[in-house]
N, C-alpha and C positions, 0 to 999 in steps of 0.2 A: 239735370237730375234724372236718375233712372228709377223705374218702379217695376214691380212684378206685374204679370198679366191680370192679376186680380184687382189691381188698383186703377180701374178705368172709370169713366163717367164723371161724376161730380168732382173727384179729386183733381183731375186734370184742369178743369175750369177754375177750381179754387187756387191751385198753384199759379195759374196764369194771371188771374184777375186780382187776387188778394196778395199773394206772396211775390208776384212778379218774377217767377222762375219758369223755365221751360221744363216740363215733365215729360220724359220719353218713356213710354210703356214698352218693355221688352217682352215680346211674345214668341211662343213656339211656332214654328212653321207647320203647315198642315201635312206636309209630306214626311215629317220626322216620325220615326217609330222607335220605341224604347227610350233609353237614356240619351239625351243630347245636351251638351253644355251650351247654355244660352249666353250670348254676348253680354258683357258687362255684369252678368249675374254673379260671377265669381268675385268681383270686387266687393260686393256687399257681404257675401259669405265669408270672405277672408277677413274683412273688418270685424264682423261678429266674432270670428274665431280669436282675433287679437284681443277683443274686449273680454272674452270669457276667461282669459288668463287672470283677470282680476277676481279675487275671491268674493268681493261684495256683489259682483254681478252674476256669479254662478247660480245663485238662488235669488229670488225676488223677496227680500226681507222688508223692503221699504213699503210703508203704507201711503205716503204722500208722493204724488207724481213729481213735485218739485225736488224732493230729496233724490228720487230715482234719476231725474235728469242731471242733477249735480254730480252724482256718482258716475254716470256715464261720461260726462264732460271731464271729470277728474281722471278717470281711467284712460280716456283717449288722449288726454294731455300727457300722461305718463308714457303711453305708447309712442306718441309723436316725439317727445323730448328724448327718449332713448334712441330712436332712429336718427334724430339729428345729431346727438352726441356721438353715435357710432360713425357717422359720416365725417365729423370734424376731426377725427383722429388721423 
């Protein structure tokens, strides 16, 4: 799993100890100036862009986190099923 440079410290330990997943923090190099595309960062940004096509996720209308999580899973299921259906043709 990849995370932004802001997610360091306790989150890495939590992911390793409790969730049993390897969390890799993607950081900028010190010699980079200006805008630099970070490796693996575009995967997350692209996925967020796909999810924002869902009208329910364009604004945060939900008050319960469980409902928000269900809408995110539903939207990602639609994205994935459309991609699979496109490949099957």
